[in-house]
C-alpha positions as CSV (number, residue, x, y, z in Angstrom):
1,M,-69.5,21.6,-34.9
2,P,-70.5,18.3,-36.5
3,A,-68.7,15.1,-35.8
4,P,-66.1,13.9,-38.3
5,A,-67.5,11.5,-40.9
6,W,-65.3,8.6,-39.7
7,L,-66.2,8.9,-36.1
8,I,-69.7,7.3,-36.3
9,P,-68.6,4.2,-38.2
10,A,-65.7,3.8,-35.8
11,L,-67.9,4.0,-32.8
12,K,-70.3,1.5,-34.3
13,A,-67.4,-0.9,-34.9
14,V,-65.9,-0.5,-31.4
15,L,-69.1,-0.3,-29.2
16,P,-70.0,-4.1,-29.4
17,H,-66.5,-4.9,-28.1
18,V,-66.4,-2.5,-25.1
19,G,-67.7,-5.2,-22.7
20,D,-65.0,-7.6,-23.7
21,I,-62.4,-4.8,-23.3
22,V,-63.7,-3.9,-19.9
23,T,-63.8,-7.5,-18.8
24,A,-60.2,-8.1,-19.8
25,A,-59.0,-4.9,-18.2
26,K,-60.6,-5.7,-14.8
27,P,-58.1,-6.7,-12.1
28,V,-57.9,-10.4,-11.4
29,F,-56.8,-10.1,-7.9
30,T,-59.0,-10.5,-4.8
31,K,-60.6,-7.4,-3.5
32,K,-59.6,-5.9,-0.2
33,K,-63.0,-6.2,1.4
34,V,-63.0,-8.4,4.5
35,E,-66.4,-10.1,5.1
36,A,-65.6,-11.6,8.4
37,P,-63.2,-10.0,11.0
38,G,-61.3,-13.2,11.6
39,N,-60.8,-13.8,7.8
40,E,-58.1,-11.1,7.3
41,G,-55.2,-13.6,7.4
42,S,-56.9,-15.9,4.9
43,L,-57.5,-12.9,2.6
44,L,-53.9,-11.7,2.9
45,S,-52.6,-15.2,2.2
46,Q,-54.8,-15.4,-0.9
47,Q,-53.6,-12.1,-2.2
48,I,-50.0,-13.1,-1.6
49,A,-50.6,-16.3,-3.5
50,E,-52.2,-14.4,-6.4
51,L,-49.3,-11.9,-6.5
52,Q,-46.8,-14.7,-6.5
53,A,-48.7,-16.5,-9.4
54,A,-48.8,-13.2,-11.3
55,A,-45.0,-12.6,-10.7
56,A,-44.2,-16.1,-12.0
57,Q,-46.4,-15.6,-15.0
58,N,-44.8,-12.3,-15.8
59,A,-41.3,-13.9,-15.4
60,G,-42.4,-16.5,-18.0
61,H,-43.6,-13.8,-20.4
62,I,-40.5,-11.8,-19.9
63,K,-38.3,-14.9,-20.7
64,E,-40.4,-15.5,-23.8
65,L,-40.1,-11.9,-25.0
66,A,-36.3,-12.0,-24.4
67,E,-36.0,-15.1,-26.5
68,Q,-38.0,-13.5,-29.3
69,L,-35.9,-10.4,-29.0
70,Q,-32.7,-12.5,-29.3
71,R,-34.0,-14.2,-32.4
72,T,-35.0,-10.8,-33.9
73,V,-31.6,-9.3,-33.2
74,A,-29.9,-12.3,-34.7
75,A,-32.0,-12.1,-37.9
76,L,-31.3,-8.4,-38.1
77,E,-27.5,-9.0,-37.8
78,Q,-27.7,-11.6,-40.5
79,A,-29.7,-9.3,-42.8
80,A,-27.2,-6.5,-42.1
81,A,-24.3,-8.8,-43.0
82,L,-26.0,-9.8,-46.2
83,A,-26.8,-6.2,-47.1
84,E,-23.1,-5.2,-46.4
85,A,-21.9,-8.0,-48.8
86,R,-24.3,-6.8,-51.5
87,L,-23.1,-3.2,-51.0
88,R,-19.5,-4.3,-51.4
89,R,-20.4,-6.3,-54.6
90,A,-22.2,-3.2,-55.9
91,L,-19.2,-1.0,-55.2
92,V,-16.9,-3.4,-57.0
93,F,-19.1,-3.4,-60.0
94,C,-19.3,0.4,-59.9
95,G,-15.5,0.6,-59.8
96,I,-15.2,-1.8,-62.8
97,A,-17.8,0.3,-64.7
98,V,-16.0,3.5,-64.0
99,G,-12.7,1.9,-65.1
100,L,-14.2,0.6,-68.3
101,A,-15.8,4.0,-69.0
102,G,-12.4,5.6,-68.5
103,V,-10.8,3.2,-70.9
104,S,-13.6,3.7,-73.4
105,F,-13.2,7.5,-73.1
106,V,-9.4,7.3,-73.8
107,V,-10.0,4.9,-76.8
108,A,-12.6,7.4,-78.1
109,V,-10.3,10.4,-77.7
110,V,-7.5,8.5,-79.4
111,A,-9.7,7.5,-82.3
112,V,-11.0,11.0,-82.8
113,L,-7.5,12.5,-82.8
114,R,-6.0,10.1,-85.3
């Protein structure tokens, strides 16, 4: 079965960036290998410090995302209020149009019957 026609160009576009993707995806934490037997405490301290730094960075990112979400929700609420006001206005105009059509129909019937 031949490969789909889009697959080869897609692979050619992606392959040059695979190295960058793999580099970005590698863990940034210290590996568990202990080179010297007495160095375990130092390695553990370093790993704890890295985890604390990562947790602090994640907290900052979460706070930033929460602020963005709050702004997005506020913008959506404002847009919903505006859409609701426009809908009310359209309903009023529709009611007026139906009323005028009814009056026009009555006038036309009266004009035909006279």
